[in-house]
C-alpha positions in Angstrom: -13.8 -0.3 -7.1 -13.8 -4.1 -7.0 -11.5 -5.1 -4.1 -11.0 -2.2 -1.7 -14.2 -0.1 -1.9 -16.7 -2.8 -0.6 -14.4 -3.6 2.3 -13.5 -0.1 3.5 -16.6 1.7 2.1 -14.5 4.2 0.1 -15.5 5.4 -3.3 -12.7 6.6 -5.6 -11.3 6.3 -9.2 -7.7 6.3 -10.3 -6.9 8.4 -13.4 -3.6 8.7 -15.3 -2.1 12.0 -16.4 1.1 12.4 -18.4 2.1 15.6 -16.6 1.4 17.4 -13.3 0.1 20.3 -15.4 -2.8 18.0 -16.5 -4.1 17.1 -12.9 -7.3 18.8 -12.2 -7.9 20.6 -8.8 -9.1 18.4 -6.1 -7.2 15.3 -7.1 -4.8 13.5 -4.7 -1.8 12.8 -6.9 0.5 9.7 -6.8 3.5 10.9 -8.7 5.9 8.3 -10.3 9.4 9.6 -10.3 12.9 8.3 -10.3 15.7 8.4 -7.7 13.6 9.3 -4.6 14.2 6.4 -2.4 14.5 8.5 0.8 11.6 10.8 -0.1 9.2 8.1 -1.4 6.0 7.5 0.2 3.2 9.7 1.8 3.5 13.5 2.1 1.3 16.5 2.4 1.5 19.7 0.5 1.5 23.3 1.8 -2.3 23.3 2.2 -2.3 20.0 4.1 -3.5 17.9 1.2 -2.1 14.4 0.6 0.1 13.2 -2.1 2.6 10.4 -2.5 5.9 9.9 -4.4 6.3 6.5 -6.0 9.8 5.3 -6.9 9.8 4.0 -10.5 11.2 0.5 -11.1 10.3 -2.9 -12.3 7.6 -3.4 -9.8 6.4 0.2 -9.1 2.8 -0.8 -9.3 3.2 -2.7 -5.9 4.3 0.6 -4.2 1.7 2.7 -6.1 -1.1 0.5 -5.0 0.1 0.4 -1.4 0.3 4.3 -1.3 -3.2 4.6 -3.1 -5.0 2.3 -0.7 -3.5 3.9 2.5 -4.3 7.3 1.2 -7.9 6.3 0.7 -8.2 4.7 4.1 -6.6 7.6 5.8 -6.2 10.6 3.6 -4.5 12.9 6.1 -2.2 10.3 7.8 -3.6 10.8 11.3 -6.4 8.1 11.7 -6.1 6.1 14.9 -8.1 2.9 15.9 -7.9 1.6 19.5 -7.1 -2.0 20.2 -5.0 -4.3 22.4 -1.3 -3.8 22.2 0.9 -6.6 20.8 3.3 -5.8 23.7 2.6 -7.4 27.0 1.8 -5.0 29.8 0.7 -2.1 27.6 -2.9 -2.8 27.5 -5.2 -0.7 25.1 -3.3 1.5 22.6 -4.0 3.6 19.5 -3.0 2.0 16.2 -2.1 4.1 13.2 -4.3 3.1 10.3 -1.8 2.0 7.5 -3.7 -0.8 5.7 -0.8 -2.3 3.7 2.1 -2.3 6.1 1.6 -5.6 8.0 1.5 -7.6 4.8 3.4 -5.2 2.4 6.0 -7.7 1.3 5.7 -8.9 -2.3 5.0 -12.5 -1.1 1.5 -11.5 -0.2 0.8 -9.4 -3.3 -1.8 -10.4 -5.8 -2.4 -9.5 -9.5 -5.0 -7.5 -11.3 -4.8 -8.0 -15.1 -1.3 -9.3 -14.4 -0.2 -6.1 -12.5 1.1 -6.6 -9.0 -1.0 -5.1 -6.3 -0.4 -4.8 -2.6 -2.4 -6.9 0.0 -4.3 -4.8 2.6 -6.0 -5.6 5.9 -9.7 -5.2 6.6 -11.4 -3.3 9.4 -11.6 -6.6 11.2 -7.9 -6.5 11.6 -8.4 -4.6 14.8 -11.0 -7.0 16.3 -10.3 -8.2 19.9 -10.2 -11.9 19.1 -9.8 -14.3 16.2 -13.0 -15.7 14.7 -13.4 -18.4 12.2 -14.3 -17.4 8.7 -13.4 -13.7 9.2 -11.4 -12.0 6.5 -8.5 -10.1 8.1 -6.7 -9.2 4.8 -7.9 -9.1 1.2 -5.7 -12.1 0.1 -6.3 -14.0 3.3 -2.5 -13.9 4.1 -3.2 -12.3 7.5 -5.2 -14.9 9.6 -5.8 -13.2 12.9 -6.1 -9.6 14.4 -3.0 -7.4 14.5 -0.8 -10.1 12.9 2.4 -8.8 11.3 3.8 -10.9 8.4 7.5 -11.2 7.4 8.6 -8.0 5.8 5.8 -6.0 7.4 5.3 -3.8 10.5 2.6 -2.2 12.7 2.7 1.1 14.5 0.9 2.4 17.6 0.7 5.0 20.2 0.8 4.2 24.0 -1.1 6.9 25.7 0.4 6.2 29.1 4.0 6.9 28.1 3.1 9.0 25.1 5.7 7.0 23.2 5.2 5.5 19.7 6.0 1.8 19.2 6.2 -0.7 16.4 6.1 -4.4 15.8 8.5 -5.2 12.9 9.3 -8.5 11.2 12.4 -7.7 9.2 15.1 -10.2 8.3 13.2 -13.0 10.0 13.4 -11.2 13.4 10.4 -9.9 15.3 11.2 -6.8 17.2 9.4 -4.0 19.2 11.3 -0.8 18.6 10.4 2.2 20.7 10.2 5.3 18.4 9.8 7.7 21.3 7.7 10.9 21.6 6.7 12.5 18.3 7.4 16.2 17.7 4.8 16.8 15.0 6.3 20.0 13.5 3.3 20.3 11.1 3.8 16.7 9.9 1.2 14.0 10.0 1.6 10.9 12.1 2.2 8.8 9.0 4.9 11.0 7.7 6.8 10.7 11.0 6.4 7.0 11.3 7.6 6.6 7.7 10.6 8.7 8.4 11.6 6.5 11.4 10.9 3.1 9.8 13.9 1.5 8.1 13.4 0.5 4.4 14.7 -3.0 4.2 13.6 -3.7 0.7 12.9 -1.6 -2.5 9.4 -3.0 -3.3 9.2 -0.7 -6.4 12.2 -2.3 -7.9 12.2 -6.0 -7.1 14.9 -8.2 -8.5 14.1 -9.7 -11.9 14.6 -13.2 -10.4 11.9 -12.6 -7.8 9.1 -15.0 -8.2 6.2 -12.5 -7.7 7.7 -10.2 -10.4 8.8 -12.9 -12.9 5.4 -14.6 -12.8 3.6 -11.2 -13.3 6.0 -10.4 -16.2 5.4 -13.8 -17.8 1.6 -13.5 -17.5 1.8 -9.9 -18.9 3.8 -11.0 -21.9 1.3 -13.8 -22.7 -1.5 -11.3 -22.3 0.2 -8.7 -24.6 0.4 -11.3 -27.4 -3.3 -11.8 -27.2 -4.0 -8.1 -27.0 -1.8 -7.4 -30.1 -3.6 -10.1 -32.0 -7.1 -8.7 -31.2 -5.9 -5.1 -32.1 -4.8 -6.4 -35.5 -8.1 -8.0 -36.1 -9.9 -4.8 -35.2 -7.7 -2.9 -37.6 -8.6 -5.2 -40.5 -12.3 -5.1 -39.7 -12.2 -1.2 -39.5 -10.2 -1.1 -42.8 -12.9 -3.2 -44.4 -15.7 -1.1 -43.2 -14.0 2.2 -44.4 -13.6 0.6 -47.8 -17.3 -0.2 -48.2 
């Protein structure tokens, strides 16, 4: 509501449920589960409605926020925006809207109430030219249109060849893999792209020594001490009122 909604003009709330049995009809679920590394990410159910599987780990909120924001920007995984290709000689292409992918690495995450959240690009990410004072991602980590940061990637469709391409920035190397022609088989474009993109890092389970995670944990520990102290003060006050 505070960060994403004003930028992408999408209204939504996030609600927590202990069980799938508690989720009302009409909700798009983000399901936190264990041991689903290969199946994690965006999916659609038998009725074509979106859902996501989130791998549980020390930093699962980073992946959960990533999937949530991308679901809100493109619920059905097929949204395309035209723009100039990063590859020379291709001209104008169709980019798949995946708002967190170019800056998905934890180095560009930010915290909300000491919880790790994914950075995301703004609609200006697809602008034709760089303009001063324009915000290209929420944290400002992306500084120009169609920029891919270390650990991220960008996917697009070349209508001339009908092939899909990516710009990846994994392991310090910028590459432009050709993903070929997509056979849809009832799947969304996002499902196909995710299945063909190598997972170089488990963002849901960062190493305990990772700076982004350790700083968030330290801040959370400090915050929990203050919360516990306030809760105890409330208990004493409530007890006093009940005794009157």
